[in-house]
C-alpha positions as a Markdown table, in Angstrom:
| # | Residue | x | y | z |
|---|---|---|---|---|
| 1 | Met | 94.7 | 51.4 | 137.1 |
| 2 | Asp | 92.6 | 54.3 | 136.2 |
| 3 | Lys | 94.9 | 56.7 | 137.0 |
| 4 | Lys | 97.7 | 54.8 | 135.0 |
| 5 | Val | 95.2 | 55.2 | 131.8 |
| 6 | His | 94.5 | 58.5 | 132.8 |
| 7 | Thr | 98.0 | 59.4 | 133.0 |
| 8 | Ser | 98.7 | 58.2 | 129.8 |
| 9 | Thr | 96.0 | 60.0 | 128.2 |
| 10 | Gln | 97.3 | 63.3 | 129.4 |
| 11 | Tyr | 100.9 | 62.4 | 127.9 |
| 12 | Glu | 99.5 | 61.6 | 124.6 |
| 13 | Arg | 97.7 | 65.0 | 124.8 |
| 14 | Glu | 100.6 | 66.8 | 125.6 |
| 15 | Leu | 102.9 | 65.0 | 123.1 |
| 16 | Lys | 100.1 | 65.8 | 120.4 |
| 17 | Gln | 100.1 | 69.7 | 121.8 |
| 18 | Val | 104.1 | 69.9 | 120.9 |
| 19 | Lys | 103.1 | 68.6 | 117.2 |
| 20 | Glu | 100.4 | 71.1 | 116.7 |
| 21 | Asn | 102.5 | 73.8 | 118.3 |
| 22 | Leu | 104.9 | 73.2 | 116.0 |
| 23 | Leu | 102.8 | 72.8 | 112.9 |
| 24 | Tyr | 101.5 | 76.3 | 114.1 |
| 25 | Leu | 104.7 | 77.8 | 114.4 |
| 26 | Gly | 105.5 | 76.5 | 110.9 |
| 27 | Ala | 102.6 | 78.0 | 109.5 |
| 28 | Leu | 103.2 | 81.5 | 111.3 |
| 29 | Ala | 106.5 | 81.5 | 109.8 |
| 30 | Glu | 106.0 | 80.7 | 106.3 |
| 31 | Lys | 102.9 | 83.3 | 106.6 |
| 32 | Ala | 105.9 | 85.7 | 107.4 |
| 33 | Ile | 108.1 | 85.1 | 104.5 |
| 34 | Asp | 105.4 | 85.1 | 101.9 |
| 35 | Cys | 104.2 | 88.7 | 103.8 |
| 36 | Ala | 107.7 | 90.0 | 103.8 |
| 37 | Met | 108.1 | 88.9 | 100.3 |
| 38 | Thr | 104.9 | 90.6 | 99.5 |
| 39 | Ala | 105.9 | 94.3 | 101.0 |
| 40 | Ile | 109.4 | 94.3 | 98.8 |
| 41 | Leu | 107.1 | 92.6 | 95.6 |
| 42 | Lys | 104.1 | 95.0 | 96.1 |
| 43 | Arg | 106.2 | 98.1 | 97.9 |
| 44 | Asp | 103.8 | 98.1 | 100.9 |
| 45 | Ser | 105.7 | 99.2 | 104.0 |
| 46 | Ala | 101.9 | 98.5 | 106.0 |
| 47 | Met | 102.5 | 95.3 | 105.1 |
| 48 | Ala | 106.3 | 95.1 | 106.3 |
| 49 | Gln | 105.5 | 96.4 | 109.1 |
| 50 | Lys | 103.0 | 93.8 | 110.1 |
| 51 | Val | 105.4 | 91.1 | 109.6 |
| 52 | Ile | 107.9 | 92.9 | 112.7 |
| 53 | Ala | 104.9 | 93.3 | 114.7 |
| 54 | Asp | 103.1 | 89.9 | 114.3 |
| 55 | Asp | 106.9 | 88.3 | 115.4 |
| 56 | Glu | 105.8 | 88.8 | 119.0 |
| 57 | Ala | 103.2 | 86.1 | 118.6 |
| 58 | Ile | 106.2 | 83.8 | 117.1 |
| 59 | Asp | 108.1 | 84.3 | 120.2 |
| 60 | Arg | 105.1 | 83.4 | 122.5 |
| 61 | Leu | 104.5 | 80.4 | 121.1 |
| 62 | Asp | 108.1 | 79.6 | 120.8 |
| 63 | Glu | 108.3 | 80.1 | 124.3 |
| 64 | Glu | 105.3 | 78.2 | 125.2 |
| 65 | Thr | 106.1 | 75.1 | 123.0 |
| 66 | Glu | 109.5 | 74.7 | 125.0 |
| 67 | Glu | 108.1 | 75.3 | 128.3 |
| 68 | Leu | 106.1 | 72.5 | 127.2 |
| 69 | Cys | 109.1 | 70.3 | 125.9 |
| 70 | Ile | 110.8 | 70.8 | 129.4 |
| 71 | Lys | 107.8 | 69.8 | 131.2 |
| 72 | Leu | 107.6 | 66.7 | 129.6 |
| 73 | Leu | 111.1 | 65.9 | 129.9 |
| 74 | Ala | 110.8 | 66.8 | 133.9 |
| 75 | Leu | 107.9 | 65.0 | 134.7 |
| 76 | Arg | 107.1 | 62.1 | 132.4 |
| 77 | Gln | 110.9 | 60.9 | 131.8 |
| 78 | Pro | 110.2 | 59.7 | 128.2 |
| 79 | Thr | 112.3 | 57.0 | 126.6 |
| 80 | Ala | 113.3 | 55.9 | 123.4 |
| 81 | Gly | 111.3 | 57.3 | 120.5 |
| 82 | Asp | 109.7 | 59.9 | 122.6 |
| 83 | Leu | 112.5 | 61.1 | 124.3 |
| 84 | Arg | 114.2 | 61.6 | 120.8 |
| 85 | Phe | 111.0 | 63.1 | 119.7 |
| 86 | Ile | 110.5 | 65.6 | 122.5 |
| 87 | Thr | 114.5 | 66.9 | 122.3 |
| 88 | Thr | 114.0 | 67.1 | 118.4 |
| 89 | Ala | 111.1 | 69.4 | 118.6 |
| 90 | Ile | 113.2 | 72.2 | 121.2 |
| 91 | Lys | 115.7 | 72.6 | 118.3 |
| 92 | Ile | 113.1 | 72.7 | 115.6 |
| 93 | Asn | 111.3 | 74.9 | 117.8 |
| 94 | Gly | 114.2 | 76.8 | 117.7 |
| 95 | His | 114.6 | 77.0 | 114.1 |
| 96 | Leu | 111.5 | 78.1 | 113.3 |
| 97 | Glu | 111.3 | 81.2 | 115.9 |
| 98 | Arg | 114.7 | 82.2 | 114.0 |
| 99 | Ile | 112.9 | 82.0 | 111.0 |
| 100 | Gly | 110.4 | 84.5 | 112.0 |
| 101 | Asp | 112.9 | 86.6 | 113.0 |
| 102 | Ile | 114.7 | 86.7 | 109.7 |
| 103 | Ala | 111.6 | 87.6 | 107.9 |
| 104 | Gly | 111.7 | 90.4 | 110.3 |
| 105 | Lys | 114.4 | 91.5 | 109.2 |
| 106 | Ile | 113.7 | 91.3 | 105.5 |
| 107 | Ser | 111.1 | 93.6 | 106.2 |
| 108 | Glu | 113.1 | 96.2 | 107.6 |
| 109 | Lys | 114.9 | 96.3 | 104.4 |
| 110 | Ala | 111.8 | 96.6 | 102.5 |
| 111 | Leu | 110.9 | 99.2 | 104.5 |
| 112 | Leu | 114.6 | 101.0 | 103.3 |
| 113 | Leu | 113.9 | 99.5 | 99.8 |
| 114 | Asn | 110.1 | 101.4 | 99.2 |
| 115 | Ile | 111.4 | 104.6 | 100.0 |
| 116 | Glu | 114.2 | 104.4 | 97.2 |
| 117 | Pro | 113.6 | 104.0 | 93.3 |
| 118 | Gln | 113.3 | 99.9 | 92.6 |
| 119 | Leu | 116.6 | 98.7 | 91.3 |
| 120 | Lys | 115.5 | 96.2 | 89.0 |
| 121 | Pro | 112.5 | 93.5 | 88.6 |
| 122 | Tyr | 112.5 | 91.1 | 91.7 |
| 123 | Ile | 112.4 | 87.7 | 89.7 |
| 124 | Asp | 114.5 | 85.3 | 91.8 |
| 125 | Leu | 113.6 | 86.7 | 95.2 |
| 126 | Pro | 110.2 | 85.3 | 95.2 |
| 127 | Arg | 111.6 | 82.2 | 93.7 |
| 128 | Met | 113.8 | 82.2 | 96.7 |
| 129 | Ala | 111.0 | 82.7 | 99.3 |
| 130 | Gly | 108.7 | 80.1 | 97.3 |
| 131 | Ile | 110.9 | 77.5 | 97.9 |
| 132 | Ser | 111.9 | 78.6 | 101.2 |
| 133 | Gln | 108.4 | 78.2 | 102.4 |
| 134 | Ser | 107.8 | 74.8 | 100.7 |
| 135 | Met | 111.0 | 73.5 | 102.4 |
| 136 | Ile | 109.4 | 74.3 | 105.9 |
| 137 | Lys | 106.6 | 72.5 | 104.9 |
| 138 | Lys | 108.0 | 69.7 | 103.9 |
| 139 | Ser | 110.3 | 69.4 | 106.8 |
| 140 | Leu | 107.0 | 69.7 | 108.9 |
| 141 | Asp | 105.3 | 67.3 | 107.0 |
| 142 | Ala | 108.1 | 64.7 | 107.0 |
| 143 | Leu | 108.2 | 65.2 | 110.9 |
| 144 | Ile | 104.8 | 64.3 | 111.5 |
| 145 | Arg | 104.9 | 61.7 | 108.9 |
| 146 | Glu | 108.6 | 60.4 | 110.1 |
| 147 | Asp | 109.1 | 60.4 | 106.6 |
| 148 | Val | 112.9 | 60.3 | 105.8 |
| 149 | Ala | 112.7 | 60.4 | 101.9 |
| 150 | Leu | 110.7 | 63.9 | 102.3 |
| 151 | Ala | 113.3 | 65.4 | 105.0 |
| 152 | Ser | 116.0 | 64.4 | 102.0 |
| 153 | Glu | 114.1 | 65.8 | 99.7 |
| 154 | Val | 114.1 | 69.3 | 101.6 |
| 155 | Arg | 118.2 | 68.6 | 101.9 |
| 156 | His | 118.0 | 68.8 | 98.3 |
| 157 | Asp | 115.9 | 72.0 | 97.8 |
| 158 | Asp | 118.3 | 74.1 | 100.2 |
| 159 | Asp | 120.8 | 73.8 | 96.8 |
| 160 | Gln | 118.4 | 75.8 | 94.6 |
| 161 | Val | 118.2 | 78.6 | 96.8 |
| 162 | Asp | 121.9 | 79.0 | 97.7 |
| 163 | Asn | 122.6 | 79.0 | 93.8 |
| 164 | Leu | 119.6 | 81.9 | 93.2 |
| 165 | Asn | 121.5 | 83.4 | 96.3 |
| 166 | Glu | 125.1 | 83.2 | 93.8 |
| 167 | Gln | 123.4 | 84.2 | 90.8 |
| 168 | Ile | 121.5 | 87.2 | 92.7 |
| 169 | Phe | 124.9 | 88.4 | 94.4 |
| 170 | Arg | 126.9 | 88.5 | 90.5 |
| 171 | Glu | 124.0 | 90.0 | 89.0 |
| 172 | Leu | 123.6 | 92.9 | 91.4 |
| 173 | Leu | 127.5 | 93.2 | 91.5 |
| 174 | Thr | 127.3 | 93.9 | 88.3 |
| 175 | Phe | 125.1 | 97.1 | 88.9 |
| 176 | Met | 127.1 | 98.6 | 91.6 |
| 177 | Ile | 130.2 | 98.1 | 88.9 |
| 178 | Glu | 128.4 | 99.9 | 86.5 |
| 179 | Asp | 126.6 | 102.2 | 88.3 |
| 180 | Pro | 127.8 | 103.5 | 92.1 |
| 181 | Arg | 124.8 | 105.2 | 92.9 |
| 182 | Thr | 122.7 | 101.9 | 92.3 |
| 183 | Ile | 125.4 | 100.3 | 95.5 |
| 184 | His | 123.0 | 101.3 | 98.6 |
| 185 | Arg | 119.7 | 99.9 | 96.9 |
| 186 | Ala | 121.9 | 96.7 | 95.6 |
| 187 | Leu | 123.5 | 96.0 | 98.9 |
| 188 | Leu | 119.7 | 96.1 | 100.5 |
| 189 | Val | 118.8 | 93.4 | 98.3 |
| 190 | Met | 121.7 | 91.5 | 98.3 |
| 191 | Gln | 121.0 | 91.2 | 102.3 |
| 192 | Val | 117.3 | 90.1 | 101.3 |
| 193 | Ser | 118.7 | 87.6 | 99.5 |
| 194 | Lys | 121.1 | 86.3 | 102.1 |
| 195 | Asn | 118.2 | 86.4 | 104.8 |
| 196 | Met | 116.2 | 84.0 | 102.3 |
| 197 | Glu | 119.3 | 82.0 | 102.0 |
| 198 | Arg | 119.3 | 81.7 | 105.7 |
| 199 | Ile | 116.2 | 80.7 | 106.3 |
| 200 | Ser | 116.6 | 78.0 | 103.8 |
| 201 | Asp | 119.4 | 76.5 | 106.1 |
| 202 | His | 117.3 | 77.1 | 109.3 |
| 203 | Ala | 114.3 | 74.7 | 107.2 |
| 204 | Lys | 117.4 | 72.3 | 106.2 |
| 205 | Ser | 118.5 | 72.1 | 109.7 |
| 206 | Ile | 115.3 | 70.9 | 110.1 |
| 207 | Ala | 115.0 | 68.2 | 108.1 |
| 208 | Asp | 118.3 | 66.9 | 108.9 |
| 209 | Met | 117.3 | 66.5 | 112.8 |
| 210 | Ile | 114.3 | 64.6 | 111.7 |
| 211 | Ile | 116.7 | 62.1 | 109.6 |
| 212 | Phe | 118.4 | 62.2 | 113.2 |
| 213 | Met | 115.2 | 61.2 | 114.8 |
| 214 | Val | 113.7 | 58.8 | 113.0 |
| 215 | Thr | 117.2 | 57.0 | 111.6 |
| 216 | Gly | 119.7 | 58.1 | 114.3 |
| 217 | Arg | 122.0 | 58.7 | 111.7 |
| 218 | Asn | 123.7 | 62.4 | 111.8 |
| 219 | Val | 123.7 | 63.8 | 108.3 |
| 220 | Arg | 124.2 | 67.5 | 110.0 |
| 221 | His | 127.5 | 68.0 | 108.1 |
| 222 | Arg | 127.4 | 65.9 | 105.0 |
| 223 | His | 126.5 | 66.7 | 101.5 |
| 224 | Pro | 123.5 | 65.0 | 100.4 |
| 225 | Glu | 125.6 | 63.4 | 97.3 |
| 226 | Ile | 128.1 | 62.3 | 99.3 |
| 227 | Asn | 126.0 | 60.1 | 101.9 |
| 228 | Gly | 123.2 | 59.4 | 99.5 |
| 229 | Ile | 120.4 | 60.8 | 101.6 |
């Protein structure tokens, strides 16, 4: 009897560790986005280099969390809700790691932008970054609370980022048409905007997985207005 209690307690600790790892990984991803955007807004190349270097910590935590999830699947043979949580956690873990990678790519673009005159005031890019960071936080809060309504809110937030990305594209296209000398800088800013849009897509995918984990419904390829989520 004591052995069963001990095993159950250890199992609960391991599940809790997975959740804590995901929350910490999310915090690292949010920080990477914030620092990458700061590197652009303040033309801080040292900050950009730090984001690129710090991605190694995100990669290590990604590997650690994936190994823990695989161990739980292999040794604990989870069922029902626990099985759905662990398999979902593996996918969420991968999305957060990719967000860290994208923040590194944004920082690489910052290094290139910072050695040239600034093309225009950056207004919509920090808005995209703020929304994307909020989406990551909401998604992980929804995971811990198993909150479908909050996860659904993240799906709607993604539309805001998509709209800002399109707006930036149109604006920069005008710059390039009016003055070909701006083409290189405009393309770099477009790439930053597109990378930010990809980050929001990853956050939305996390929210989609949480809805599946809680309800069993797959909403990944459905528009929020169509399925009522």
